[in-house]
TIMARKE-485021 format. One record per atom (N, C-alpha, C): residue number from 0; residue in one letter; atom name; x, y negated, z negated. Coordinates in Angstrom, 2 decimals. Layout:
BEGIN
R i aa at u v w
R NUM A CA X Y Z
...
REM end
This chain:
BEGIN
R i aa at u v w
R 0 M N -40.63 21.66 111.66
R 0 M CA -41.72 22.38 110.50
R 0 M C -43.06 22.16 111.34
R 1 T N -43.93 22.35 111.61
R 1 T CA -44.78 22.48 111.56
R 1 T C -46.41 22.73 110.66
R 2 A N -47.26 22.37 110.61
R 2 A CA -48.42 21.76 109.91
R 2 A C -49.01 23.48 109.41
R 3 S N -49.03 24.37 110.06
R 3 S CA -49.63 25.26 110.06
R 3 S C -48.92 26.10 109.22
R 4 E N -47.69 26.33 108.99
R 4 E CA -46.14 25.89 107.85
R 4 E C -46.34 25.58 106.47
R 5 L N -47.03 24.53 106.38
R 5 L CA -47.56 23.69 105.36
R 5 L C -48.43 23.82 104.77
R 6 I N -49.59 24.78 105.57
R 6 I CA -50.21 24.86 104.60
R 6 I C -51.06 25.80 103.16
R 7 S N -51.16 25.21 102.59
R 7 S CA -51.75 25.60 100.77
R 7 S C -52.35 26.28 100.52
R 8 D N -52.22 27.92 100.18
R 8 D CA -53.82 29.06 99.83
R 8 D C -54.30 27.71 98.56
R 9 S N -53.67 27.35 97.75
R 9 S CA -53.79 26.21 96.31
R 9 S C -55.35 25.36 96.19
R 10 I N -54.50 24.86 97.28
R 10 I CA -56.06 23.89 98.02
R 10 I C -57.27 24.09 98.63
R 11 P N -58.39 23.91 97.44
R 11 P CA -59.71 24.38 97.90
R 11 P C -60.33 23.64 98.64
R 12 T N -62.11 24.39 98.77
R 12 T CA -62.72 23.62 99.69
R 12 T C -64.39 22.81 98.67
R 13 V N -64.97 22.48 98.98
R 13 V CA -66.30 22.09 98.55
R 13 V C -66.67 21.68 100.00
R 14 S N -68.65 22.76 99.49
R 14 S CA -69.71 22.59 100.31
R 14 S C -70.45 21.13 100.21
R 15 L N -71.34 20.56 101.96
R 15 L CA -72.35 19.90 101.48
R 15 L C -73.13 20.20 100.44
R 16 E N -73.89 21.51 99.89
R 16 E CA -74.45 21.36 99.56
R 16 E C -73.75 21.67 97.84
R 17 E N -72.82 21.63 97.68
R 17 E CA -71.83 21.72 95.88
R 17 E C -72.58 20.46 95.38
R 18 T N -72.36 20.02 94.28
R 18 T CA -72.17 18.20 92.69
R 18 T C -71.34 17.99 93.61
R 19 G N -71.38 17.27 93.14
R 19 G CA -70.08 15.34 93.32
R 19 G C -69.44 16.72 91.54
R 20 L N -69.87 16.75 90.49
R 20 L CA -68.97 17.08 89.45
R 20 L C -68.43 18.42 89.91
R 21 K N -68.93 19.49 90.92
R 21 K CA -67.44 20.63 90.74
R 21 K C -66.87 20.16 91.87
R 22 A N -66.91 19.91 92.35
R 22 A CA -65.68 18.70 93.24
R 22 A C -64.87 18.39 92.85
R 23 L N -65.74 17.13 91.32
R 23 L CA -64.17 15.96 90.28
R 23 L C -63.92 17.86 89.48
R 24 N N -64.03 18.64 88.82
R 24 N CA -63.80 19.69 88.77
R 24 N C -62.22 20.74 89.49
R 25 L N -62.73 20.64 90.27
R 25 L CA -61.81 21.45 91.64
R 25 L C -61.14 20.30 91.75
R 26 M N -60.99 18.64 91.72
R 26 M CA -59.63 17.82 92.00
R 26 M C -58.57 18.07 90.15
R 27 E N -59.63 18.18 89.21
R 27 E CA -58.45 17.77 88.13
R 27 E C -57.33 19.53 87.58
R 28 V N -58.50 20.31 87.78
R 28 V CA -57.51 21.39 88.35
R 28 V C -56.50 21.76 89.01
R 29 F N -57.17 21.43 90.70
R 29 F CA -55.91 21.52 91.00
R 29 F C -54.72 19.87 91.77
R 30 H N -55.11 19.05 90.96
R 30 H CA -54.44 18.29 90.74
R 30 H C -54.33 17.07 91.75
R 31 V N -55.01 17.41 93.12
R 31 V CA -55.54 16.18 93.98
R 31 V C -56.50 15.59 93.23
R 32 N N -56.37 14.42 94.60
R 32 N CA -57.78 13.26 94.75
R 32 N C -58.86 13.50 95.01
R 33 H N -58.85 14.29 96.43
R 33 H CA -59.23 14.49 97.38
R 33 H C -59.49 15.96 97.96
R 34 L N -60.65 15.94 98.77
R 34 L CA -60.69 17.38 99.07
R 34 L C -61.85 17.84 100.07
R 35 P N -61.42 18.92 101.35
R 35 P CA -62.48 18.99 102.46
R 35 P C -63.23 19.46 102.20
R 36 V N -64.14 19.07 103.09
R 36 V CA -65.76 19.34 102.95
R 36 V C -65.69 19.85 104.16
R 37 V N -66.30 21.27 104.28
R 37 V CA -66.28 22.02 105.09
R 37 V C -67.57 22.56 105.11
R 38 N N -67.77 23.40 105.84
R 38 N CA -68.81 24.79 106.61
R 38 N C -68.57 25.73 106.95
R 39 G N -68.29 26.99 106.15
R 39 G CA -67.20 28.15 107.04
R 39 G C -66.29 26.88 107.58
R 40 A N -66.28 27.49 109.14
R 40 A CA -65.01 26.51 109.79
R 40 A C -64.73 24.86 110.34
R 41 E N -66.35 24.71 109.91
R 41 E CA -67.00 23.16 110.89
R 41 E C -66.16 22.79 109.38
R 42 Y N -65.12 21.55 110.05
R 42 Y CA -64.90 20.29 109.54
R 42 Y C -66.11 19.03 109.27
R 43 F N -66.16 18.73 108.00
R 43 F CA -66.79 17.51 108.40
R 43 F C -66.39 16.18 107.67
R 44 G N -65.49 16.04 106.59
R 44 G CA -64.13 15.10 106.83
R 44 G C -64.02 15.76 105.44
R 45 I N -63.28 14.48 104.21
R 45 I CA -62.61 14.69 102.84
R 45 I C -63.48 13.58 102.49
R 46 I N -63.62 14.13 100.84
R 46 I CA -64.48 13.18 99.99
R 46 I C -64.15 13.36 98.56
R 47 S N -63.53 12.03 98.54
R 47 S CA -62.45 11.57 96.96
R 47 S C -63.46 11.64 95.91
R 48 D N -62.03 11.64 94.66
R 48 D CA -62.83 11.49 93.35
R 48 D C -63.69 10.04 93.10
R 49 Q N -63.51 9.12 94.20
R 49 Q CA -63.65 7.65 94.10
R 49 Q C -64.81 7.83 94.47
R 50 D N -65.08 8.13 95.44
R 50 D CA -66.54 7.91 96.31
R 50 D C -68.38 8.94 95.35
R 51 I N -66.89 9.68 94.48
R 51 I CA -68.11 10.28 93.10
R 51 I C -68.17 9.65 92.43
R 52 Y N -67.06 8.76 92.01
R 52 Y CA -67.57 7.86 90.34
R 52 Y C -68.34 6.94 91.10
R 53 N N -68.11 6.36 92.26
R 53 N CA -69.21 5.25 93.28
R 53 N C -70.62 5.56 93.03
R 54 A N -71.01 6.46 93.57
R 54 A CA -71.74 7.25 93.37
R 54 A C -72.99 7.48 92.23
R 55 D N -71.83 7.64 91.34
R 55 D CA -72.79 7.93 89.93
R 55 D C -73.80 8.85 89.95
R 56 N N -73.46 9.51 90.15
R 56 N CA -74.88 10.93 90.26
R 56 N C -73.63 12.37 90.19
R 57 F N -73.04 12.68 89.25
R 57 F CA -72.13 13.66 88.99
R 57 F C -72.60 14.77 89.80
R 58 E N -74.30 14.88 89.46
R 58 E CA -75.06 16.36 89.32
R 58 E C -75.78 16.73 91.18
R 59 E N -75.80 15.36 91.85
R 59 E CA -76.59 15.42 92.73
R 59 E C -75.66 16.71 93.84
R 60 Q N -75.98 17.01 95.07
R 60 Q CA -75.38 17.23 96.27
R 60 Q C -74.36 16.39 96.82
R 61 I N -73.22 16.96 97.40
R 61 I CA -72.87 16.08 97.80
R 61 I C -73.58 14.83 98.77
R 62 E N -74.08 16.03 99.83
R 62 E CA -75.03 15.39 100.58
R 62 E C -75.67 14.51 100.89
R 63 Q N -76.19 14.56 99.65
R 63 Q CA -77.35 13.52 98.92
R 63 Q C -76.46 11.80 98.97
R 64 Y N -74.87 12.16 98.65
R 64 Y CA -74.28 10.40 98.71
R 64 Y C -74.73 9.94 99.59
R 65 G N -75.28 10.08 100.97
R 65 G CA -74.67 9.65 101.44
R 65 G C -73.53 8.44 102.42
R 66 I N -72.63 9.62 102.14
R 66 I CA -71.88 8.97 102.45
R 66 I C -70.72 9.24 104.09
R 67 N N -70.23 8.31 104.55
R 67 N CA -69.70 8.07 105.23
R 67 N C -68.48 8.71 105.29
R 68 M N -68.05 10.30 105.56
R 68 M CA -66.93 10.67 105.05
R 68 M C -65.65 9.97 106.48
R 69 P N -64.47 10.38 106.08
R 69 P CA -63.08 9.91 106.83
R 69 P C -62.92 11.46 106.62
R 70 Q N -62.35 11.20 108.38
R 70 Q CA -62.36 12.97 108.89
R 70 Q C -60.72 12.64 108.94
R 71 P N -59.73 12.56 108.52
R 71 P CA -58.35 12.67 108.17
R 71 P C -57.70 14.27 108.57
R 72 H N -56.78 14.53 109.36
R 72 H CA -56.23 15.84 110.02
R 72 H C -55.11 15.78 110.68
R 73 V N -54.81 16.98 111.14
R 73 V CA -53.39 16.94 111.91
R 73 V C -53.82 18.53 112.85
R 74 H N -53.26 18.84 113.62
R 74 H CA -53.68 19.74 114.08
R 74 H C -52.46 20.72 113.93
R 75 R N -53.10 21.90 114.02
R 75 R CA -51.67 23.39 112.95
R 75 R C -50.59 23.50 113.93
R 76 N N -49.92 22.54 115.31
R 76 N CA -48.77 22.35 115.55
R 76 N C -48.23 20.69 116.09
R 77 Q N -48.61 20.38 114.92
R 77 Q CA -48.02 18.52 114.54
R 77 Q C -47.08 19.17 113.98
R 78 H N -46.29 17.85 114.28
R 78 H CA -45.00 18.02 113.20
R 78 H C -44.75 17.88 111.64
R 79 I N -43.98 18.27 110.33
R 79 I CA -44.15 17.48 109.64
R 79 I C -44.41 15.74 109.60
R 80 F N -43.41 14.93 110.37
R 80 F CA -43.04 13.60 110.21
R 80 F C -44.33 13.49 110.30
R 81 E N -45.80 14.02 111.47
R 81 E CA -47.39 13.54 111.78
R 81 E C -47.80 13.30 110.76
R 82 V N -47.17 14.88 109.57
R 82 V CA -48.44 15.20 108.77
R 82 V C -47.98 14.03 107.70
R 83 V N -46.88 12.96 107.13
R 83 V CA -46.68 12.29 106.32
R 83 V C -46.79 11.06 106.83
R 84 G N -47.03 10.57 108.33
R 84 G CA -47.35 9.72 108.66
R 84 G C -49.16 9.42 108.44
R 85 I N -50.00 10.46 109.12
R 85 I CA -51.13 10.36 108.13
R 85 I C -51.80 10.50 106.98
R 86 A N -50.90 11.07 105.94
R 86 A CA -51.03 11.22 104.35
R 86 A C -50.79 9.95 104.06
R 87 S N -50.05 8.68 104.71
R 87 S CA -49.40 7.37 104.73
R 87 S C -50.20 5.97 105.07
R 88 Q N -51.36 7.05 106.34
R 88 Q CA -51.87 5.85 106.76
R 88 Q C -53.22 5.63 106.14
R 89 C N -54.14 6.83 106.25
R 89 C CA -54.48 6.85 104.71
R 89 C C -55.36 7.27 103.34
R 90 G N -54.52 7.20 102.91
R 90 G CA -54.13 7.35 101.31
R 90 G C -54.08 8.73 101.45
R 91 V N -54.20 9.64 101.56
R 91 V CA -54.87 10.63 101.14
R 91 V C -54.17 12.08 100.39
R 92 T N -54.17 12.24 99.32
R 92 T CA -53.74 13.62 98.97
R 92 T C -53.39 14.99 99.27
R 93 V N -54.33 15.43 100.38
R 93 V CA -54.80 16.46 101.27
R 93 V C -55.00 16.71 102.25
R 94 V N -54.01 16.88 103.35
R 94 V CA -54.16 16.63 104.79
R 94 V C -55.33 18.15 105.32
R 95 P N -56.31 18.14 105.86
R 95 P CA -56.54 19.42 107.03
R 95 P C -56.07 19.66 107.65
R 96 V N -55.94 21.03 108.04
R 96 V CA -54.97 21.15 109.62
R 96 V C -55.58 21.99 110.35
R 97 L N -56.29 21.41 111.02
R 97 L CA -57.75 22.36 112.56
R 97 L C -56.65 22.55 113.44
R 98 D N -57.32 23.96 113.56
R 98 D CA -56.88 24.65 115.71
R 98 D C -57.58 23.62 116.26
R 99 M N -56.58 23.91 117.40
R 99 M CA -57.16 23.67 118.64
R 99 M C -58.34 23.13 119.13
R 100 D N -59.52 23.91 118.84
R 100 D CA -61.03 24.16 119.23
R 100 D C -61.53 23.23 117.65
R 101 H N -60.20 22.08 116.86
R 101 H CA -61.28 22.07 115.43
R 101 H C -61.97 22.25 114.48
R 102 S N -61.60 23.67 114.39
R 102 S CA -61.75 23.58 113.71
R 102 S C -61.49 24.52 112.04
R 103 Y N -61.68 24.41 110.79
R 103 Y CA -60.88 24.78 109.85
R 103 Y C -59.72 25.47 109.35
R 104 M N -58.68 25.11 108.98
R 104 M CA -57.50 26.40 109.13
R 104 M C -57.09 25.96 107.80
R 105 G N -57.13 24.94 107.12
R 105 G CA -56.46 25.37 105.42
R 105 G C -56.01 23.22 105.32
R 106 A N -55.34 22.89 104.39
R 106 A CA -55.06 22.13 103.46
R 106 A C -53.48 21.64 103.40
R 107 I N -53.26 21.10 103.16
R 107 I CA -51.66 20.76 102.74
R 107 I C -51.70 20.00 102.35
R 108 S N -50.92 19.92 100.93
R 108 S CA -51.03 19.25 99.89
R 108 S C -49.86 18.44 99.67
R 109 Q N -50.42 16.49 99.07
R 109 Q CA -48.78 16.13 99.10
R 109 Q C -47.71 16.86 98.18
R 110 R N -47.90 17.10 97.39
R 110 R CA -46.84 18.11 96.49
R 110 R C -46.57 18.75 97.42
R 111 E N -46.58 19.52 98.35
R 111 E CA -45.62 20.70 99.43
R 111 E C -45.05 19.92 100.42
R 112 V N -45.49 18.38 101.02
R 112 V CA -45.00 17.63 101.66
R 112 V C -43.64 16.93 101.21
R 113 N N -44.04 16.02 99.97
R 113 N CA -42.91 16.05 99.10
R 113 N C -41.56 17.43 99.39
R 114 R N -42.10 17.94 98.95
R 114 R CA -40.87 19.32 98.92
R 114 R C -40.74 19.81 99.99
R 115 K N -40.81 19.96 101.19
R 115 K CA -40.58 20.27 102.37
R 115 K C -40.37 19.16 102.87
R 116 L N -39.52 17.50 102.37
R 116 L CA -38.94 16.89 102.77
R 116 L C -37.49 16.21 102.34
R 117 S N -37.31 17.16 101.11
R 117 S CA -36.35 17.47 100.32
R 117 S C -35.29 18.47 101.40
R 118 D N -36.11 19.72 101.02
R 118 D CA -35.63 20.18 101.58
R 118 D C -34.84 19.66 103.38
R 119 L N -35.43 19.10 104.06
R 119 L CA -35.04 18.71 105.78
R 119 L C -34.41 17.66 104.77
R 120 V N -34.15 16.64 104.61
R 120 V CA -33.53 14.97 104.16
R 120 V C -32.60 16.12 103.17
R 121 A N -32.09 17.14 102.60
R 121 A CA -30.93 17.77 101.93
R 121 A C -30.61 16.58 100.73
R 122 V N -31.74 16.56 100.10
R 122 V CA -31.33 16.40 98.85
R 122 V C -31.34 16.84 97.74
R 123 N N -31.20 17.98 98.10
R 123 N CA -30.93 18.81 96.60
R 123 N C -28.99 19.22 96.92
R 124 E N -28.36 18.68 98.07
R 124 E CA -27.24 19.32 98.26
R 124 E C -26.43 17.90 98.24
R 125 P N -25.42 18.45 97.89
R 125 P CA -23.82 17.01 96.96
R 125 P C -23.39 16.56 98.04
R 126 G N -23.23 15.32 97.94
R 126 G CA -23.27 14.49 99.12
R 126 G C -22.83 13.61 98.70
R 127 G N -22.35 12.18 99.36
R 127 G CA -22.76 10.79 99.32
R 127 G C -22.89 10.14 100.97
R 128 I N -24.15 9.05 100.17
R 128 I CA -24.71 8.05 101.35
R 128 I C -24.29 7.48 101.66
R 129 I N -24.28 6.76 103.34
R 129 I CA -24.18 4.96 103.68
R 129 I C -25.60 4.65 104.22
R 130 V N -25.57 3.55 104.36
R 130 V CA -26.66 2.66 104.51
R 130 V C -26.51 1.76 105.95
R 131 L N -26.14 1.50 106.82
R 131 L CA -25.68 0.96 107.99
R 131 L C -27.08 0.48 108.38
R 132 E N -26.60 -1.02 108.41
R 132 E CA -27.08 -2.18 108.88
R 132 E C -26.93 -2.53 110.84
R 133 L N -27.74 -2.60 111.62
R 133 L CA -27.18 -3.19 112.87
R 133 L C -28.38 -3.07 113.61
R 134 C N -27.88 -3.88 114.50
R 134 C CA -29.64 -4.44 115.73
R 134 C C -29.09 -3.63 116.18
R 135 K N -30.76 -2.98 117.12
R 135 K CA -30.90 -1.93 117.85
R 135 K C -30.29 -1.42 118.85
R 136 T N -29.86 -2.73 119.40
R 136 T CA -28.41 -2.75 120.69
R 136 T C -27.51 -2.14 120.48
R 137 D N -27.55 -2.16 118.75
R 137 D CA -25.79 -1.79 118.84
R 137 D C -25.74 -0.44 118.34
R 138 Y N -27.14 0.98 118.38
R 138 Y CA -27.09 1.71 117.42
R 138 Y C -26.68 3.42 118.26
R 139 S N -25.74 4.12 118.01
R 139 S CA -24.76 4.80 118.83
R 139 S C -25.10 6.34 117.20
R 140 L N -26.05 7.11 118.15
R 140 L CA -26.27 8.41 117.16
R 140 L C -24.44 9.41 118.05
R 141 S N -24.24 8.80 118.85
R 141 S CA -22.68 9.34 119.59
R 141 S C -21.37 8.81 118.30
R 142 Q N -21.36 7.93 118.55
R 142 Q CA -20.34 7.32 117.86
R 142 Q C -20.36 7.52 116.80
R 143 I N -21.54 6.83 115.67
R 143 I CA -21.70 7.74 114.63
R 143 I C -21.43 8.83 113.78
R 144 A N -21.62 9.89 115.21
R 144 A CA -21.39 10.97 114.14
R 144 A C -19.62 11.16 114.48
R 145 Q N -19.23 10.17 115.48
R 145 Q CA -17.72 10.90 115.98
R 145 Q C -17.31 9.95 114.39
R 146 I N -17.57 8.97 114.30
R 146 I CA -16.69 8.26 113.01
R 146 I C -16.70 9.09 111.72
R 147 V N -18.16 9.44 111.70
R 147 V CA -18.01 10.67 110.03
R 147 V C -17.06 11.42 110.42
R 148 E N -17.59 12.44 111.47
R 148 E CA -16.94 13.54 111.70
R 148 E C -14.58 13.88 112.23
R 149 S N -14.80 12.49 112.21
R 149 S CA -13.30 12.03 112.69
R 149 S C -12.60 12.27 111.32
R 150 N N -13.63 11.99 109.77
R 150 N CA -13.00 11.59 109.09
R 150 N C -13.14 13.00 108.23
R 151 D N -13.19 14.60 108.93
R 151 D CA -13.96 15.56 108.32
R 151 D C -14.99 15.65 107.80
R 152 A N -15.84 14.94 107.47
R 152 A CA -16.93 14.75 106.89
R 152 A C -18.22 15.47 108.11
R 153 K N -19.18 16.31 107.72
R 153 K CA -20.20 16.68 108.44
R 153 K C -21.60 15.07 108.26
R 154 I N -22.17 15.29 108.64
R 154 I CA -23.73 14.51 108.58
R 154 I C -24.64 16.03 108.08
R 155 L N -25.14 15.34 106.74
R 155 L CA -26.23 16.95 106.12
R 155 L C -27.61 15.73 106.78
R 156 S N -28.25 15.30 106.84
R 156 S CA -29.12 14.12 106.85
R 156 S C -29.36 12.85 107.31
R 157 F N -29.66 12.58 108.60
R 157 F CA -29.78 11.47 108.89
R 157 F C -31.33 11.01 109.92
R 158 Y N -31.58 9.62 109.56
R 158 Y CA -32.84 9.08 109.54
R 158 Y C -32.83 7.40 109.79
R 159 V N -33.66 6.90 110.60
R 159 V CA -33.79 5.59 111.01
R 159 V C -34.71 5.20 110.40
R 160 S N -34.84 3.19 109.68
R 160 S CA -36.12 2.68 109.77
R 160 S C -35.76 1.23 109.61
R 161 R N -36.98 0.63 109.76
R 161 R CA -36.59 -0.36 109.81
R 161 R C -37.06 -1.60 108.18
R 162 P N -36.43 -2.78 107.59
R 162 P CA -36.85 -2.60 106.18
R 162 P C -38.35 -3.25 106.47
R 163 S N -38.95 -4.09 107.60
R 163 S CA -40.09 -4.69 107.41
R 163 S C -40.33 -4.50 109.21
R 164 E N -41.59 -5.05 109.50
R 164 E CA -42.60 -4.82 110.80
R 164 E C -41.95 -6.03 111.69
R 165 S N -41.09 -6.87 111.07
R 165 S CA -40.75 -7.89 112.17
R 165 S C -39.23 -7.55 112.03
R 166 S N -39.05 -7.20 111.13
R 166 S CA -36.84 -7.46 111.20
R 166 S C -36.40 -6.05 113.11
R 167 K N -35.45 -7.06 112.50
R 167 K CA -35.30 -6.49 115.12
R 167 K C -33.89 -6.36 113.91
R 168 E N -33.29 -5.21 113.05
R 168 E CA -32.25 -4.37 112.14
R 168 E C -32.82 -3.41 112.25
R 169 L N -32.30 -2.64 112.04
R 169 L CA -32.29 -1.07 111.45
R 169 L C -31.42 -0.85 110.76
R 170 D N -32.04 0.15 109.62
R 170 D CA -31.47 0.84 108.71
R 170 D C -31.22 2.02 108.68
R 171 V N -29.80 2.51 108.95
R 171 V CA -30.05 3.92 109.52
R 171 V C -28.82 4.48 108.14
R 172 T N -30.00 5.71 107.34
R 172 T CA -29.58 6.14 106.82
R 172 T C -28.81 7.61 107.08
R 173 I N -27.38 7.86 106.42
R 173 I CA -26.11 9.38 105.98
R 173 I C -26.48 9.46 104.87
R 174 K N -26.43 10.63 104.92
R 174 K CA -26.43 11.72 104.76
R 174 K C -24.82 12.57 104.41
R 175 L N -24.09 12.94 103.77
R 175 L CA -23.31 13.40 104.46
R 175 L C -22.30 14.79 103.14
R 176 N N -21.80 15.66 103.31
R 176 N CA -21.35 16.72 102.87
R 176 N C -20.31 16.46 101.89
R 177 K N -20.07 15.60 101.77
R 177 K CA -18.58 14.73 100.47
R 177 K C -19.03 13.28 99.86
R 178 M N -18.24 13.69 98.01
R 178 M CA -18.55 12.70 97.98
R 178 M C -17.44 11.37 98.27
R 179 D N -16.62 11.47 98.20
R 179 D CA -15.72 10.41 98.80
R 179 D C -15.56 10.41 100.06
R 180 L N -15.71 9.06 99.90
R 180 L CA -16.33 8.23 101.61
R 180 L C -15.72 7.31 101.81
R 181 S N -14.59 7.13 100.79
R 181 S CA -13.52 6.19 101.82
R 181 S C -12.85 5.52 102.82
R 182 G N -12.65 6.84 103.09
R 182 G CA -12.25 7.44 104.45
R 182 G C -13.14 6.97 106.09
R 183 V N -14.30 6.83 105.30
R 183 V CA -15.51 6.92 106.73
R 183 V C -15.63 5.37 106.20
R 184 I N -15.96 5.09 104.55
R 184 I CA -16.21 3.75 104.85
R 184 I C -15.26 2.56 105.32
R 185 Q N -13.62 3.10 105.16
R 185 Q CA -12.84 2.11 106.33
R 185 Q C -13.32 2.16 107.46
R 186 T N -13.66 3.56 108.41
R 186 T CA -13.64 3.88 109.51
R 186 T C -14.79 3.57 110.33
R 187 F N -15.44 2.71 109.44
R 187 F CA -17.13 2.19 109.99
R 187 F C -16.76 0.89 110.21
R 188 T N -16.09 0.06 109.19
R 188 T CA -15.81 -1.20 108.97
R 188 T C -14.86 -1.66 109.72
R 189 R N -13.91 -0.53 110.50
R 189 R CA -12.67 -0.82 111.49
R 189 R C -13.68 -1.12 112.61
R 190 Y N -15.16 -0.10 113.13
R 190 Y CA -15.44 -0.67 114.00
R 190 Y C -16.60 -1.08 113.61
R 191 D N -16.52 -2.46 112.81
R 191 D CA -17.22 -3.62 112.49
R 191 D C -18.65 -3.18 112.10
R 192 Y N -18.75 -2.22 112.20
R 192 Y CA -20.25 -1.69 111.15
R 192 Y C -20.73 -2.39 110.07
R 193 N N -21.42 -2.78 109.34
R 193 N CA -21.76 -3.33 108.72
R 193 N C -22.88 -3.09 107.63
R 194 I N -22.37 -2.25 106.48
R 194 I CA -22.19 -1.21 105.11
R 194 I C -23.61 -1.71 104.72
R 195 K N -24.51 -1.21 104.62
R 195 K CA -25.51 -1.85 103.75
R 195 K C -25.72 -1.64 102.41
R 196 A N -24.91 -0.54 101.90
R 196 A CA -24.67 0.05 100.93
R 196 A C -24.36 1.72 100.54
R 197 T N -24.22 1.96 99.85
R 197 T CA -22.78 3.41 99.55
R 197 T C -23.65 3.74 98.62
R 198 Y N -23.75 5.13 98.06
R 198 Y CA -24.52 5.93 97.35
R 198 Y C -22.63 7.02 96.49
R 199 M N -22.11 6.65 95.87
R 199 M CA -20.99 8.12 95.42
R 199 M C -20.20 7.54 94.32
R 200 D N -19.35 8.75 94.22
R 200 D CA -19.08 8.80 92.67
R 200 D C -17.89 7.11 91.95
R 201 D N -19.01 6.73 90.75
R 201 D CA -17.91 5.21 90.90
R 201 D C -16.74 5.03 91.44
R 202 S N -15.78 5.98 90.53
R 202 S CA -14.46 5.51 90.29
R 202 S C -14.82 6.15 91.25
R 203 R N -14.60 6.32 92.76
R 203 R CA -14.30 6.17 94.02
R 203 R C -14.15 5.28 95.16
R 204 I N -15.58 4.89 94.66
R 204 I CA -15.89 3.34 95.43
R 204 I C -15.42 2.33 94.54
R 205 N N -14.57 2.42 93.31
R 205 N CA -13.86 1.79 92.46
R 205 N C -12.74 1.40 92.83
R 206 N N -12.24 3.09 93.80
R 206 N CA -10.40 2.99 94.61
R 206 N C -10.48 2.46 95.22
R 207 L N -11.89 2.62 96.43
R 207 L CA -12.24 1.79 97.32
R 207 L C -12.41 0.18 98.00
R 208 Y N -12.79 -0.49 96.62
R 208 Y CA -12.49 -1.91 96.50
R 208 Y C -11.53 -2.41 96.52
R 209 D N -10.63 -1.41 95.01
R 209 D CA -9.04 -2.43 94.69
R 209 D C -7.84 -1.92 96.07
R 210 D N -8.37 -1.23 97.34
R 210 D CA -7.31 -0.55 98.16
R 210 D C -7.42 -1.84 98.93
R 211 R N -9.27 -2.48 99.52
R 211 R CA -9.39 -3.21 100.17
R 211 R C -8.12 -5.06 99.33
R 212 F N -9.12 -4.97 98.15
R 212 F CA -8.04 -6.04 97.10
R 212 F C -6.53 -6.03 97.77
R 213 D N -5.67 -5.34 97.42
R 213 D CA -4.26 -4.96 97.48
R 213 D C -3.76 -4.95 99.00
R 214 Q N -4.99 -4.74 99.77
R 214 Q CA -5.16 -5.20 101.76
R 214 Q C -4.48 -6.17 101.59
R 215 F N -5.77 -7.09 101.25
R 215 F CA -5.91 -8.97 101.07
R 215 F C -4.72 -9.44 101.31
R 216 M N -4.15 -9.02 99.78
R 216 M CA -3.11 -9.26 98.87
R 216 M C -2.13 -9.84 99.08
R 217 R N -1.66 -8.51 100.39
R 217 R CA -1.06 -8.25 101.14
R 217 R C -1.23 -9.38 102.32
R 218 Y N -1.77 -9.39 103.30
R 218 Y CA -2.32 -10.28 104.46
R 218 Y C -1.53 -11.55 103.74
R 219 L N -2.51 -11.58 102.48
R 219 L CA -1.70 -13.47 101.42
R 219 L C -0.46 -13.83 101.66
R 220 N N 0.12 -12.46 101.67
R 220 N CA 1.89 -12.52 101.41
R 220 N C 2.66 -12.75 102.75
R 221 T N 1.90 -12.26 104.06
R 221 T CA 2.87 -11.97 105.19
R 221 T C 2.86 -13.79 105.19
REM end
C-alpha cells in the first residue's frame, strides 16, 4: 500500500496569504494539529496550531509569522510503513504527499494511517496472539511458520520489533487464525522458544497451564 493510495480528500491546505485564525479554524473542523502550506502545487511546509499560538497574533498572515516551517513529506510511491515512520519521527498529524517532481499531491491523516494499519495487522480478525522473545541469530521465519502450520493454524499477521534501542533481543508478534493456541505454544516450547506473552481465551490458557502441571507431576512421580 503506497502513499498515493492513502491521500485523504478531507485534509485542507492553507496558503501563506491566509491568516493564522483561518488555519486554526480548519484544524478544529478537521481534527488535526497541522496543515500543509502550499501555493498551488508548490509545497512550503507544514504549520502547527502551536506555531500560531506562539506567534500570538491570529489575524496576521502566515507569511508574516517568520516561521521556519518544517517540510516533512513522503513521495507518492512510498510504502505505508515509511509514512508511519515520518509521522512518528516528526510528530505530525498529517503527512504531505509529493510527486517525483516535488509537487504537492495531497495529505494523509493520522486517522487514515491507523485505519489502514489495523487492516494490515488483522486487528479485526478473530484469533489469538503469541509474542516470542529471541536473539537475532535465532530468528527464522521459515521455522516459525512451519511450527504454526504443523498445528493446523495460519499466520494472519506477523511483525518484529525491539523492546528498546539497546536490546539484543527481538519481540516477534504473531497473530493466528485460531483462539486455541495450546498446541502451537507446546510446539514452540518443545523447540526451546521463549514465549514472552500469549493472548487468547482465558479458559484455554488455564487448561494449558493445568496440562503442564500434570505433566510435571507425572515426571516427579517416575
